[in-house]
ROTILUM-876830 format. One record per residue: x, y, z of N, C-alpha, C, O in turn; residue in three letters. Coordinates in nm, 3 decimals. Atoms other than C-alpha are relative to their C-alpha. Layout:
(atom (X, Y, Z), (X, Y, Z), (X, Y, Z), (X, Y, Z), ALA)
...
END
This chain:
(atom (0.004, 0.205, 0.115), (2.904, 1.000, 1.310), (0.073, 0.110, -0.078), (0.054, 0.230, -0.098), MET)
(atom (-0.119, -0.080, 0.167), (3.190, 1.098, 1.030), (-0.097, 0.018, -0.104), (-0.206, -0.039, -0.116), PRO)
(atom (0.063, -0.056, 0.129), (3.081, 1.257, 0.725), (0.116, 0.028, -0.123), (0.232, 0.039, -0.084), THR)
(atom (-0.091, 0.040, 0.107), (3.268, 1.253, 0.379), (0.083, 0.145, 0.007), (0.037, 0.246, 0.061), PRO)
(atom (-0.081, -0.132, -0.046), (3.575, 1.520, 0.362), (-0.023, 0.057, -0.177), (0.029, 0.160, -0.221), LYS)
(atom (-0.022, -0.037, 0.134), (3.511, 1.546, -0.007), (-0.169, -0.071, -0.099), (-0.232, -0.175, -0.077), ARG)
(atom (0.141, 0.012, 0.082), (3.186, 1.535, -0.258), (0.048, -0.151, -0.099), (0.135, -0.166, -0.185), LYS)
(atom (-0.022, 0.135, 0.116), (3.157, 1.156, -0.413), (-0.038, 0.049, -0.128), (-0.155, 0.078, -0.152), THR)
(atom (-0.005, -0.014, 0.071), (3.250, 1.237, -0.729), (-0.136, -0.100, -0.130), (-0.153, -0.219, -0.102), THR)
(atom (0.060, 0.023, 0.125), (2.981, 1.167, -1.100), (0.017, -0.183, 0.005), (-0.064, -0.274, 0.024), LYS)
(atom (-0.108, 0.097, 0.033), (3.214, 0.891, -1.148), (0.016, -0.128, 0.081), (0.039, -0.239, 0.032), SER)
(atom (-0.048, 0.045, -0.105), (3.263, 0.746, -0.818), (-0.159, -0.110, 0.006), (-0.193, -0.228, -0.006), LYS)
(atom (0.193, 0.091, 0.041), (2.850, 0.691, -0.824), (-0.041, -0.075, -0.035), (-0.076, -0.179, 0.019), SER)
(atom (0.001, 0.057, 0.137), (2.798, 0.615, -1.161), (0.085, -0.194, 0.022), (0.023, -0.300, 0.032), ARG)
(atom (-0.133, 0.117, -0.014), (3.137, 0.322, -1.124), (-0.161, -0.141, 0.143), (-0.213, -0.250, 0.122), MET)
(atom (0.094, 0.055, -0.077), (2.875, 0.215, -0.800), (-0.080, -0.067, -0.046), (-0.079, -0.189, -0.032), ARG)
(atom (0.165, 0.036, -0.016), (2.524, 0.191, -0.909), (0.002, -0.033, -0.156), (-0.105, -0.023, -0.217), ALA)
(atom (-0.036, 0.104, 0.115), (2.689, 0.011, -1.256), (-0.068, -0.133, 0.033), (-0.081, -0.206, -0.065), ALA)
(atom (-0.056, 0.165, -0.055), (2.630, -0.337, -1.048), (-0.142, 0.037, 0.053), (-0.155, -0.029, 0.156), HIS)
(atom (0.186, 0.026, -0.009), (2.222, -0.273, -1.000), (-0.053, -0.048, -0.101), (-0.149, 0.014, -0.148), TRP)
(atom (0.096, 0.075, 0.119), (2.109, -0.493, -1.270), (-0.068, -0.046, 0.065), (-0.029, -0.085, 0.175), THR)
(atom (0.147, 0.063, -0.060), (1.759, -0.616, -1.186), (0.054, -0.173, -0.128), (0.114, -0.179, -0.236), ALA)
(atom (-0.020, 0.140, 0.041), (1.781, -1.022, -1.278), (-0.140, -0.031, -0.045), (-0.231, 0.001, 0.032), THR)
(atom (0.112, 0.064, 0.091), (1.503, -1.169, -1.515), (-0.068, -0.113, 0.149), (0.031, -0.160, 0.206), PRO)
(atom (0.006, 0.084, -0.036), (1.311, -1.408, -1.272), (-0.021, -0.196, -0.084), (-0.066, -0.248, -0.186), PRO)
(atom (-0.006, 0.178, 0.063), (1.354, -1.815, -1.311), (-0.144, -0.103, -0.031), (-0.235, -0.111, 0.051), THR)
(atom (0.105, 0.056, 0.017), (1.105, -2.026, -1.453), (0.036, -0.182, -0.003), (0.107, -0.250, -0.077), TYR)
(atom (-0.006, 0.165, 0.007), (1.067, -2.403, -1.357), (-0.118, -0.044, -0.088), (-0.209, 0.029, -0.128), ALA)
(atom (0.114, 0.093, 0.094), (0.850, -2.667, -1.560), (-0.082, -0.040, 0.093), (-0.022, -0.033, 0.200), GLU)
(atom (0.072, 0.065, -0.020), (0.527, -2.831, -1.428), (0.050, -0.142, -0.020), (0.127, -0.178, -0.109), CYS)
(atom (-0.043, 0.117, 0.070), (0.553, -3.184, -1.400), (-0.082, -0.039, -0.054), (-0.080, -0.133, -0.133), PRO)
(atom (0.136, 0.113, 0.066), (0.187, -3.230, -1.465), (-0.067, 0.064, -0.099), (-0.137, 0.001, -0.179), GLN)
(atom (0.019, -0.050, 0.170), (0.114, -2.989, -1.739), (0.138, 0.036, -0.092), (0.126, 0.063, -0.211), CYS)
(atom (-0.095, -0.076, 0.080), (0.490, -2.880, -1.836), (-0.001, 0.138, -0.024), (0.108, 0.196, -0.029), HIS)
(atom (-0.008, -0.206, -0.056), (0.412, -2.486, -1.818), (0.088, 0.020, 0.039), (0.140, -0.051, 0.126), GLN)
(atom (-0.164, -0.118, -0.134), (0.717, -2.243, -1.691), (-0.149, 0.035, 0.080), (-0.266, 0.056, 0.049), PRO)
(atom (0.073, -0.062, -0.095), (0.596, -2.157, -1.369), (0.125, 0.003, 0.082), (0.239, -0.044, 0.072), LYS)
(atom (-0.154, -0.092, -0.143), (0.798, -1.974, -1.043), (-0.015, -0.146, 0.125), (-0.099, -0.212, 0.186), LEU)
(atom (-0.020, 0.181, -0.095), (0.974, -2.287, -0.847), (-0.065, 0.089, 0.131), (-0.050, 0.210, 0.149), PRO)
(atom (0.035, 0.008, -0.160), (0.810, -2.287, -0.483), (-0.170, 0.069, -0.006), (-0.232, 0.104, 0.094), HIS)
(atom (0.103, -0.056, 0.028), (0.480, -2.152, -0.674), (-0.098, -0.100, -0.001), (-0.055, -0.211, -0.034), ARG)
(atom (0.081, 0.115, 0.069), (0.137, -2.359, -0.708), (-0.006, 0.063, -0.142), (0.012, 0.184, -0.159), VAL)
(atom (-0.007, -0.035, 0.135), (0.107, -2.363, -1.105), (-0.158, 0.092, -0.042), (-0.278, 0.086, -0.015), CYS)
(atom (0.178, -0.101, 0.036), (-0.159, -2.110, -1.241), (-0.049, -0.076, -0.103), (-0.165, -0.044, -0.129), GLY)
(atom (0.068, 0.061, 0.090), (-0.224, -2.353, -1.516), (-0.069, -0.115, 0.078), (-0.190, -0.098, 0.095), ASN)
(atom (0.104, 0.095, -0.079), (-0.343, -2.674, -1.307), (-0.016, -0.011, 0.121), (-0.103, -0.090, 0.160), CYS)
(atom (0.052, -0.026, -0.091), (-0.342, -2.595, -1.011), (0.111, -0.106, 0.112), (0.077, -0.109, 0.231), GLY)
(atom (-0.073, 0.139, -0.048), (-0.072, -2.896, -0.879), (0.120, 0.118, 0.070), (0.148, 0.228, 0.022), TYR)
(atom (-0.061, -0.025, -0.038), (0.173, -2.819, -0.635), (0.051, -0.121, 0.068), (-0.030, -0.195, 0.125), TYR)
(atom (-0.033, 0.100, -0.079), (0.411, -3.074, -0.487), (-0.077, -0.126, -0.059), (-0.168, -0.095, 0.018), ALA)
(atom (0.082, 0.057, 0.114), (0.214, -3.343, -0.710), (-0.064, -0.046, 0.082), (-0.045, -0.163, 0.115), GLY)
(atom (0.101, -0.005, -0.033), (-0.088, -3.278, -0.510), (-0.090, 0.109, -0.082), (-0.040, 0.182, -0.168), ARG)
(atom (0.107, -0.156, 0.095), (-0.417, -3.008, -0.655), (0.046, 0.039, 0.140), (0.069, -0.035, 0.235), GLN)
(atom (-0.022, -0.061, -0.119), (-0.338, -2.761, -0.404), (-0.155, 0.091, -0.066), (-0.265, 0.068, -0.016), ALA)
(atom (0.171, -0.124, 0.044), (-0.651, -2.475, -0.596), (0.004, -0.104, -0.099), (0.075, -0.191, -0.150), ILE)
(atom (0.098, 0.078, 0.121), (-0.909, -2.580, -0.818), (-0.013, 0.146, -0.122), (-0.059, 0.258, -0.101), ASP)
(atom (-0.015, -0.104, 0.119), (-0.842, -2.392, -1.197), (-0.105, -0.101, -0.075), (-0.134, -0.220, -0.090), VAL)
(atom (0.119, 0.040, 0.107), (-1.117, -2.343, -1.427), (0.075, -0.065, -0.121), (0.012, -0.106, -0.218), GLU)
END
């Protein structure tokens, strides 16, 4: 297996790692209670998903 001929400099490795940023999660509005929720997930506030009651929330 080939190996690098020279050591990768700090500058090159840091330039490559500069693009590893975390993106914040996107939120969608629940059509029932209008609270923010993660897309394609059951709403934790009202328990609805795809227009029907998925879970019972107290």
